[in-house]
Jmol script that loads the backbone (N, CA, C; Angstrom):
load data "model"
ATOM      1  N   UNK A   1      56.617  44.671  -4.062  1.00  0.00           N
ATOM      2  CA  UNK A   1      57.842  44.400  -4.807  1.00  0.00           C
ATOM      3  C   UNK A   1      58.934  45.335  -4.309  1.00  0.00           C
ATOM      4  N   UNK A   2      60.043  44.804  -3.803  1.00  0.00           N
ATOM      5  CA  UNK A   2      61.117  45.655  -3.285  1.00  0.00           C
ATOM      6  C   UNK A   2      61.830  46.407  -4.401  1.00  0.00           C
ATOM      7  N   UNK A   3      62.310  47.585  -4.037  1.00  0.00           N
ATOM      8  CA  UNK A   3      62.998  48.424  -5.017  1.00  0.00           C
ATOM      9  C   UNK A   3      64.452  48.597  -4.606  1.00  0.00           C
ATOM     10  N   UNK A   4      65.329  48.591  -5.560  1.00  0.00           N
ATOM     11  CA  UNK A   4      66.749  48.825  -5.294  1.00  0.00           C
ATOM     12  C   UNK A   4      67.115  50.276  -5.507  1.00  0.00           C
ATOM     13  N   UNK A   5      66.097  51.118  -5.633  1.00  0.00           N
ATOM     14  CA  UNK A   5      66.341  52.535  -5.875  1.00  0.00           C
ATOM     15  C   UNK A   5      66.624  53.214  -4.539  1.00  0.00           C
ATOM     16  N   UNK A   6      67.866  53.615  -4.342  1.00  0.00           N
ATOM     17  CA  UNK A   6      68.301  54.194  -3.075  1.00  0.00           C
ATOM     18  C   UNK A   6      68.557  55.686  -3.229  1.00  0.00           C
ATOM     19  N   UNK A   7      68.804  56.329  -2.106  1.00  0.00           N
ATOM     20  CA  UNK A   7      69.150  57.750  -2.147  1.00  0.00           C
ATOM     21  C   UNK A   7      70.412  57.960  -2.983  1.00  0.00           C
ATOM     22  N   UNK A   8      71.367  57.068  -2.850  1.00  0.00           N
ATOM     23  CA  UNK A   8      72.603  57.175  -3.634  1.00  0.00           C
ATOM     24  C   UNK A   8      72.308  57.086  -5.128  1.00  0.00           C
ATOM     25  N   UNK A   9      71.387  56.194  -5.515  1.00  0.00           N
ATOM     26  CA  UNK A   9      71.006  56.084  -6.925  1.00  0.00           C
ATOM     27  C   UNK A   9      70.331  57.361  -7.413  1.00  0.00           C
ATOM     28  N   UNK A  10      69.476  57.933  -6.565  1.00  0.00           N
ATOM     29  CA  UNK A  10      68.799  59.174  -6.904  1.00  0.00           C
ATOM     30  C   UNK A  10      69.816  60.295  -7.109  1.00  0.00           C
ATOM     31  N   UNK A  11      70.742  60.432  -6.162  1.00  0.00           N
ATOM     32  CA  UNK A  11      71.768  61.473  -6.276  1.00  0.00           C
ATOM     33  C   UNK A  11      72.584  61.292  -7.549  1.00  0.00           C
ATOM     34  N   UNK A  12      72.950  60.058  -7.842  1.00  0.00           N
ATOM     35  CA  UNK A  12      73.725  59.782  -9.055  1.00  0.00           C
ATOM     36  C   UNK A  12      72.934  60.178 -10.305  1.00  0.00           C
ATOM     37  N   UNK A  13      71.633  59.877 -10.314  1.00  0.00           N
ATOM     38  CA  UNK A  13      70.782  60.230 -11.461  1.00  0.00           C
ATOM     39  C   UNK A  13      70.714  61.738 -11.657  1.00  0.00           C
ATOM     40  N   UNK A  14      70.541  62.461 -10.563  1.00  0.00           N
ATOM     41  CA  UNK A  14      70.463  63.921 -10.646  1.00  0.00           C
ATOM     42  C   UNK A  14      71.793  64.500 -11.113  1.00  0.00           C
ATOM     43  N   UNK A  15      72.903  63.974 -10.590  1.00  0.00           N
ATOM     44  CA  UNK A  15      74.219  64.463 -11.011  1.00  0.00           C
ATOM     45  C   UNK A  15      74.440  64.203 -12.500  1.00  0.00           C
ATOM     46  N   UNK A  16      74.049  63.030 -12.972  1.00  0.00           N
ATOM     47  CA  UNK A  16      74.192  62.714 -14.396  1.00  0.00           C
ATOM     48  C   UNK A  16      73.331  63.635 -15.253  1.00  0.00           C
ATOM     49  N   UNK A  17      72.135  63.948 -14.776  1.00  0.00           N
ATOM     50  CA  UNK A  17      71.267  64.861 -15.506  1.00  0.00           C
ATOM     51  C   UNK A  17      71.949  66.214 -15.686  1.00  0.00           C
ATOM     52  N   UNK A  18      72.482  66.757 -14.601  1.00  0.00           N
ATOM     53  CA  UNK A  18      73.137  68.056 -14.696  1.00  0.00           C
ATOM     54  C   UNK A  18      74.426  67.987 -15.516  1.00  0.00           C
ATOM     55  N   UNK A  19      75.168  66.905 -15.419  1.00  0.00           N
ATOM     56  CA  UNK A  19      76.366  66.754 -16.249  1.00  0.00           C
ATOM     57  C   UNK A  19      75.985  66.735 -17.723  1.00  0.00           C
ATOM     58  N   UNK A  20      74.896  66.065 -18.055  1.00  0.00           N
ATOM     59  CA  UNK A  20      74.434  66.011 -19.447  1.00  0.00           C
ATOM     60  C   UNK A  20      73.968  67.368 -19.945  1.00  0.00           C
ATOM     61  N   UNK A  21      73.608  68.259 -19.023  1.00  0.00           N
ATOM     62  CA  UNK A  21      73.210  69.618 -19.388  1.00  0.00           C
ATOM     63  C   UNK A  21      74.412  70.557 -19.455  1.00  0.00           C
ATOM     64  N   UNK A  22      75.602  70.026 -19.190  1.00  0.00           N
ATOM     65  CA  UNK A  22      76.810  70.827 -19.307  1.00  0.00           C
ATOM     66  C   UNK A  22      77.344  71.383 -17.996  1.00  0.00           C
ATOM     67  N   UNK A  23      76.719  71.016 -16.886  1.00  0.00           N
ATOM     68  CA  UNK A  23      77.185  71.496 -15.586  1.00  0.00           C
ATOM     69  C   UNK A  23      78.323  70.627 -15.074  1.00  0.00           C
ATOM     70  N   UNK A  24      79.178  71.228 -14.291  1.00  0.00           N
ATOM     71  CA  UNK A  24      80.263  70.510 -13.638  1.00  0.00           C
ATOM     72  C   UNK A  24      79.796  70.089 -12.255  1.00  0.00           C
ATOM     73  N   UNK A  25      80.045  68.850 -11.892  1.00  0.00           N
ATOM     74  CA  UNK A  25      79.720  68.396 -10.550  1.00  0.00           C
ATOM     75  C   UNK A  25      81.011  68.222  -9.766  1.00  0.00           C
ATOM     76  N   UNK A  26      80.925  68.505  -8.484  1.00  0.00           N
ATOM     77  CA  UNK A  26      82.103  68.447  -7.625  1.00  0.00           C
ATOM     78  C   UNK A  26      81.721  67.715  -6.348  1.00  0.00           C
ATOM     79  N   UNK A  27      82.611  66.890  -5.847  1.00  0.00           N
ATOM     80  CA  UNK A  27      82.395  66.172  -4.598  1.00  0.00           C
ATOM     81  C   UNK A  27      82.440  67.176  -3.453  1.00  0.00           C
ATOM     82  N   UNK A  28      81.350  67.302  -2.723  1.00  0.00           N
ATOM     83  CA  UNK A  28      81.192  68.364  -1.720  1.00  0.00           C
ATOM     84  C   UNK A  28      82.328  68.460  -0.698  1.00  0.00           C
ATOM     85  N   UNK A  29      82.814  67.360  -0.134  1.00  0.00           N
ATOM     86  CA  UNK A  29      83.898  67.505   0.845  1.00  0.00           C
ATOM     87  C   UNK A  29      85.191  68.095   0.272  1.00  0.00           C
ATOM     88  N   UNK A  30      85.303  68.115  -1.050  1.00  0.00           N
ATOM     89  CA  UNK A  30      86.497  68.683  -1.675  1.00  0.00           C
ATOM     90  C   UNK A  30      86.404  70.199  -1.845  1.00  0.00           C
ATOM     91  N   UNK A  31      85.270  70.784  -1.471  1.00  0.00           N
ATOM     92  CA  UNK A  31      85.058  72.215  -1.667  1.00  0.00           C
ATOM     93  C   UNK A  31      85.217  72.944  -0.343  1.00  0.00           C
ATOM     94  N   UNK A  32      86.063  73.971  -0.348  1.00  0.00           N
ATOM     95  CA  UNK A  32      86.184  74.812   0.840  1.00  0.00           C
ATOM     96  C   UNK A  32      85.095  75.862   0.789  1.00  0.00           C
ATOM     97  N   UNK A  33      84.280  75.933   1.852  1.00  0.00           N
ATOM     98  CA  UNK A  33      83.202  76.912   1.890  1.00  0.00           C
ATOM     99  C   UNK A  33      82.780  77.150   3.321  1.00  0.00           C
ATOM    100  N   UNK A  34      81.938  78.151   3.490  1.00  0.00           N
ATOM    101  CA  UNK A  34      81.366  78.467   4.783  1.00  0.00           C
ATOM    102  C   UNK A  34      80.265  77.445   5.059  1.00  0.00           C
ATOM    103  N   UNK A  35      80.442  76.612   6.066  1.00  0.00           N
ATOM    104  CA  UNK A  35      79.480  75.560   6.338  1.00  0.00           C
ATOM    105  C   UNK A  35      78.163  76.087   6.901  1.00  0.00           C
ATOM    106  N   UNK A  36      78.116  77.372   7.236  1.00  0.00           N
ATOM    107  CA  UNK A  36      76.881  77.974   7.743  1.00  0.00           C
ATOM    108  C   UNK A  36      76.010  78.495   6.606  1.00  0.00           C
ATOM    109  N   UNK A  37      76.518  78.465   5.389  1.00  0.00           N
ATOM    110  CA  UNK A  37      75.783  78.975   4.240  1.00  0.00           C
ATOM    111  C   UNK A  37      75.625  77.874   3.192  1.00  0.00           C
ATOM    112  N   UNK A  38      74.419  77.684   2.657  1.00  0.00           N
ATOM    113  CA  UNK A  38      74.232  76.676   1.616  1.00  0.00           C
ATOM    114  C   UNK A  38      74.709  77.143   0.246  1.00  0.00           C
ATOM    115  N   UNK A  39      75.071  78.426   0.140  1.00  0.00           N
ATOM    116  CA  UNK A  39      75.462  79.001  -1.141  1.00  0.00           C
ATOM    117  C   UNK A  39      76.981  79.084  -1.272  1.00  0.00           C
ATOM    118  N   UNK A  40      77.446  78.975  -2.483  1.00  0.00           N
ATOM    119  CA  UNK A  40      78.847  79.239  -2.784  1.00  0.00           C
ATOM    120  C   UNK A  40      78.901  80.698  -3.216  1.00  0.00           C
ATOM    121  N   UNK A  41      79.110  81.581  -2.249  1.00  0.00           N
ATOM    122  CA  UNK A  41      78.955  83.024  -2.457  1.00  0.00           C
ATOM    123  C   UNK A  41      79.760  83.560  -3.633  1.00  0.00           C
ATOM    124  N   UNK A  42      81.032  83.178  -3.734  1.00  0.00           N
ATOM    125  CA  UNK A  42      81.880  83.701  -4.812  1.00  0.00           C
ATOM    126  C   UNK A  42      81.371  83.252  -6.181  1.00  0.00           C
ATOM    127  N   UNK A  43      80.988  82.004  -6.284  1.00  0.00           N
ATOM    128  CA  UNK A  43      80.484  81.476  -7.558  1.00  0.00           C
ATOM    129  C   UNK A  43      79.155  82.140  -7.902  1.00  0.00           C
ATOM    130  N   UNK A  44      78.294  82.283  -6.912  1.00  0.00           N
ATOM    131  CA  UNK A  44      76.998  82.910  -7.136  1.00  0.00           C
ATOM    132  C   UNK A  44      77.147  84.329  -7.670  1.00  0.00           C
ATOM    133  N   UNK A  45      77.978  85.111  -7.008  1.00  0.00           N
ATOM    134  CA  UNK A  45      78.160  86.498  -7.452  1.00  0.00           C
ATOM    135  C   UNK A  45      78.783  86.557  -8.845  1.00  0.00           C
ATOM    136  N   UNK A  46      79.776  85.725  -9.087  1.00  0.00           N
ATOM    137  CA  UNK A  46      80.425  85.715 -10.401  1.00  0.00           C
ATOM    138  C   UNK A  46      79.420  85.367 -11.502  1.00  0.00           C
ATOM    139  N   UNK A  47      78.552  84.388 -11.241  1.00  0.00           N
ATOM    140  CA  UNK A  47      77.582  83.972 -12.259  1.00  0.00           C
ATOM    141  C   UNK A  47      76.492  85.012 -12.469  1.00  0.00           C
ATOM    142  N   UNK A  48      76.063  85.666 -11.401  1.00  0.00           N
ATOM    143  CA  UNK A  48      75.078  86.743 -11.563  1.00  0.00           C
ATOM    144  C   UNK A  48      75.649  87.833 -12.459  1.00  0.00           C
ATOM    145  N   UNK A  49      76.904  88.197 -12.214  1.00  0.00           N
ATOM    146  CA  UNK A  49      77.545  89.230 -13.034  1.00  0.00           C
ATOM    147  C   UNK A  49      77.722  88.763 -14.473  1.00  0.00           C
ATOM    148  N   UNK A  50      78.070  87.492 -14.655  1.00  0.00           N
ATOM    149  CA  UNK A  50      78.268  86.939 -15.995  1.00  0.00           C
ATOM    150  C   UNK A  50      76.956  86.908 -16.777  1.00  0.00           C
ATOM    151  N   UNK A  51      75.884  86.497 -16.119  1.00  0.00           N
ATOM    152  CA  UNK A  51      74.584  86.397 -16.785  1.00  0.00           C
ATOM    153  C   UNK A  51      73.914  87.744 -16.999  1.00  0.00           C
ATOM    154  N   UNK A  52      74.318  88.757 -16.215  1.00  0.00           N
ATOM    155  CA  UNK A  52      73.680  90.080 -16.270  1.00  0.00           C
ATOM    156  C   UNK A  52      74.738  91.176 -16.333  1.00  0.00           C
ATOM    157  N   UNK A  53      75.522  91.230 -17.402  1.00  0.00           N
ATOM    158  CA  UNK A  53      76.658  92.149 -17.445  1.00  0.00           C
ATOM    159  C   UNK A  53      76.286  93.634 -17.392  1.00  0.00           C
ATOM    160  N   UNK A  54      75.059  93.978 -17.730  1.00  0.00           N
ATOM    161  CA  UNK A  54      74.675  95.395 -17.726  1.00  0.00           C
ATOM    162  C   UNK A  54      73.901  95.790 -16.472  1.00  0.00           C
ATOM    163  N   UNK A  55      73.733  94.857 -15.549  1.00  0.00           N
ATOM    164  CA  UNK A  55      72.980  95.136 -14.332  1.00  0.00           C
ATOM    165  C   UNK A  55      73.753  96.111 -13.443  1.00  0.00           C
ATOM    166  N   UNK A  56      73.086  97.140 -12.926  1.00  0.00           N
ATOM    167  CA  UNK A  56      73.765  98.085 -12.035  1.00  0.00           C
ATOM    168  C   UNK A  56      74.234  97.384 -10.746  1.00  0.00           C
ATOM    169  N   UNK A  57      75.278  97.915 -10.153  1.00  0.00           N
ATOM    170  CA  UNK A  57      75.846  97.341  -8.933  1.00  0.00           C
ATOM    171  C   UNK A  57      74.800  97.213  -7.828  1.00  0.00           C
ATOM    172  N   UNK A  58      73.939  98.215  -7.693  1.00  0.00           N
ATOM    173  CA  UNK A  58      72.896  98.160  -6.655  1.00  0.00           C
ATOM    174  C   UNK A  58      71.964  96.966  -6.865  1.00  0.00           C
ATOM    175  N   UNK A  59      71.640  96.679  -8.100  1.00  0.00           N
ATOM    176  CA  UNK A  59      70.747  95.561  -8.405  1.00  0.00           C
ATOM    177  C   UNK A  59      71.420  94.228  -8.088  1.00  0.00           C
ATOM    178  N   UNK A  60      72.715  94.120  -8.376  1.00  0.00           N
ATOM    179  CA  UNK A  60      73.458  92.901  -8.064  1.00  0.00           C
ATOM    180  C   UNK A  60      73.498  92.694  -6.551  1.00  0.00           C
ATOM    181  N   UNK A  61      73.807  93.746  -5.823  1.00  0.00           N
ATOM    182  CA  UNK A  61      73.846  93.656  -4.357  1.00  0.00           C
ATOM    183  C   UNK A  61      72.476  93.276  -3.803  1.00  0.00           C
ATOM    184  N   UNK A  62      71.423  93.849  -4.369  1.00  0.00           N
ATOM    185  CA  UNK A  62      70.067  93.538  -3.931  1.00  0.00           C
ATOM    186  C   UNK A  62      69.726  92.072  -4.210  1.00  0.00           C
ATOM    187  N   UNK A  63      70.083  91.591  -5.379  1.00  0.00           N
ATOM    188  CA  UNK A  63      69.818  90.192  -5.730  1.00  0.00           C
ATOM    189  C   UNK A  63      70.559  89.250  -4.793  1.00  0.00           C
ATOM    190  N   UNK A  64      71.823  89.534  -4.523  1.00  0.00           N
ATOM    191  CA  UNK A  64      72.605  88.693  -3.611  1.00  0.00           C
ATOM    192  C   UNK A  64      71.995  88.699  -2.212  1.00  0.00           C
ATOM    193  N   UNK A  65      71.580  89.874  -1.759  1.00  0.00           N
ATOM    194  CA  UNK A  65      70.964  89.970  -0.441  1.00  0.00           C
ATOM    195  C   UNK A  65      69.689  89.128  -0.377  1.00  0.00           C
ATOM    196  N   UNK A  66      68.860  89.240  -1.406  1.00  0.00           N
ATOM    197  CA  UNK A  66      67.602  88.492  -1.414  1.00  0.00           C
ATOM    198  C   UNK A  66      67.826  86.987  -1.473  1.00  0.00           C
ATOM    199  N   UNK A  67      68.827  86.553  -2.200  1.00  0.00           N
ATOM    200  CA  UNK A  67      69.128  85.116  -2.261  1.00  0.00           C
ATOM    201  C   UNK A  67      69.663  84.596  -0.935  1.00  0.00           C
ATOM    202  N   UNK A  68      70.395  85.426  -0.237  1.00  0.00           N
ATOM    203  CA  UNK A  68      70.984  85.004   1.043  1.00  0.00           C
ATOM    204  C   UNK A  68      70.015  85.172   2.207  1.00  0.00           C
ATOM    205  N   UNK A  69      68.987  85.991   2.049  1.00  0.00           N
ATOM    206  CA  UNK A  69      68.092  86.316   3.152  1.00  0.00           C
ATOM    207  C   UNK A  69      66.628  86.201   2.737  1.00  0.00           C
ATOM    208  N   UNK A  70      66.282  85.138   2.038  1.00  0.00           N
ATOM    209  CA  UNK A  70      64.918  85.028   1.536  1.00  0.00           C
ATOM    210  C   UNK A  70      63.938  84.778   2.686  1.00  0.00           C
ATOM    211  N   UNK A  71      62.735  85.267   2.474  1.00  0.00           N
ATOM    212  CA  UNK A  71      61.657  85.044   3.448  1.00  0.00           C
ATOM    213  C   UNK A  71      60.970  83.733   3.093  1.00  0.00           C
ATOM    214  N   UNK A  72      60.605  82.976   4.121  1.00  0.00           N
ATOM    215  CA  UNK A  72      59.988  81.681   3.862  1.00  0.00           C
ATOM    216  C   UNK A  72      58.476  81.712   3.949  1.00  0.00           C
ATOM    217  N   UNK A  73      57.883  82.893   4.137  1.00  0.00           N
ATOM    218  CA  UNK A  73      56.443  83.015   4.149  1.00  0.00           C
ATOM    219  C   UNK A  73      55.807  82.727   5.492  1.00  0.00           C
ATOM    220  N   UNK A  74      56.594  82.415   6.507  1.00  0.00           N
ATOM    221  CA  UNK A  74      56.043  82.155   7.827  1.00  0.00           C
ATOM    222  C   UNK A  74      55.721  83.484   8.504  1.00  0.00           C
ATOM    223  N   UNK A  75      54.650  83.504   9.263  1.00  0.00           N
ATOM    224  CA  UNK A  75      54.291  84.706  10.006  1.00  0.00           C
ATOM    225  C   UNK A  75      55.223  84.877  11.194  1.00  0.00           C
ATOM    226  N   UNK A  76      55.520  86.105  11.494  1.00  0.00           N
ATOM    227  CA  UNK A  76      56.368  86.427  12.632  1.00  0.00           C
ATOM    228  C   UNK A  76      55.568  86.196  13.913  1.00  0.00           C
ATOM    229  N   UNK A  77      56.160  85.508  14.873  1.00  0.00           N
ATOM    230  CA  UNK A  77      55.465  85.220  16.137  1.00  0.00           C
ATOM    231  C   UNK A  77      55.949  86.100  17.272  1.00  0.00           C
ATOM    232  N   UNK A  78      56.784  87.043  16.988  1.00  0.00           N
ATOM    233  CA  UNK A  78      57.336  87.896  18.035  1.00  0.00           C
ATOM    234  C   UNK A  78      56.368  88.963  18.461  1.00  0.00           C
TER     235      UNK A  78
END
end "model"
wireframe off; spacefill off
backbone 0.3
color backbone group
């Protein structure tokens, strides 16, 4: 039985789910960002600070570093 469920339908469903949870969705081409990074650095840092107002600066810097430079568990072949 053929399905009309496409990638576009899936994306729309996920966006609606997050909108229903109170998140704002934005059309990606309308956002200026570093195309080499999957993260929105300014938003990420602002939200970390907002969610953790008593966190020391060193801890915030460490968290940002770990999010930007996570290890994927692969063994080094060098």
